[in-house]
C-alpha positions as CSV (number, residue, x, y, z in Angstrom):
1,M,-21.6,13.0,27.9
2,T,-17.7,13.6,28.0
3,G,-16.0,10.5,28.9
4,A,-18.9,8.2,28.4
5,R,-18.4,4.9,27.3
6,V,-20.5,3.6,24.4
7,P,-21.5,-0.2,24.4
8,L,-19.6,-2.4,21.9
9,L,-22.7,-3.1,19.8
10,A,-23.4,0.4,19.7
11,R,-19.8,1.2,18.3
12,V,-20.4,-1.8,15.7
13,R,-23.6,-0.4,14.4
14,I,-22.0,3.2,14.1
15,M,-19.1,2.0,12.3
16,G,-20.9,-0.4,10.2
17,Q,-23.0,2.4,8.7
18,G,-20.2,4.4,7.7
19,A,-20.6,7.2,10.3
20,R,-17.7,8.8,12.3
21,P,-17.6,7.8,15.8
22,P,-18.8,10.2,18.4
23,A,-16.1,12.2,20.2
24,A,-16.9,10.4,23.4
25,M,-15.9,6.9,22.0
26,N,-12.9,8.1,20.3
27,H,-10.6,7.1,23.4
28,T,-12.1,3.6,23.3
29,M,-11.1,2.9,19.7
30,H,-7.6,1.1,19.5
31,P,-6.0,-0.2,16.4
32,T,-5.1,-3.3,18.4
33,P,-7.7,-4.2,21.0
34,A,-6.8,-6.5,24.0
35,F,-9.5,-9.1,22.7
36,S,-10.5,-10.4,19.4
37,L,-14.1,-10.0,18.1
38,S,-16.0,-12.6,16.1
39,M,-19.2,-12.3,14.1
40,L,-22.0,-15.0,13.4
41,D,-24.1,-14.7,10.2
42,L,-26.8,-17.0,9.5
43,V,-26.8,-15.9,5.9
44,A,-30.6,-15.6,5.5
45,V,-32.2,-15.9,2.0
46,R,-34.5,-13.3,1.6
47,E,-37.9,-14.0,-0.1
48,G,-37.6,-13.6,-3.8
49,A,-33.9,-13.6,-3.7
50,S,-31.4,-16.5,-4.7
51,V,-28.9,-18.4,-2.6
52,G,-26.1,-16.9,-4.8
53,Q,-27.4,-13.3,-3.6
54,A,-27.4,-14.4,0.0
55,L,-23.7,-15.5,-0.5
56,T,-22.7,-12.3,-2.2
57,T,-24.3,-10.3,0.7
58,A,-22.5,-12.6,3.2
59,L,-19.1,-11.9,1.5
60,A,-19.6,-8.2,1.6
61,T,-20.6,-8.7,5.0
62,A,-17.4,-10.6,6.0
63,Q,-15.3,-8.0,4.4
64,H,-16.9,-5.1,6.1
65,A,-16.4,-7.0,9.4
66,E,-12.8,-7.7,8.4
67,A,-12.4,-4.2,8.1
68,L,-13.8,-3.2,11.3
69,G,-11.2,-5.6,13.0
70,F,-13.3,-8.8,13.5
71,K,-10.9,-11.8,13.6
72,R,-13.5,-14.6,12.8
73,Y,-16.6,-14.8,10.9
74,W,-18.9,-17.6,11.5
75,V,-21.4,-19.0,9.0
């Protein structure tokens, strides 16, 4: 799969799991992309959890999204 392009969602999932990107996608990762990425978070409150826990999880998710290069985080 030399030179194969990996879909954006697959890259986000891979990078979100802390894994190193496959060699085939190294050429597609740029420090300054030609476009901006946004993320929508519905901030679900899990059964048995509190709203505070859901907001803490949302904060951690927003910080991780920012580290991945997302420019907007919608709630």
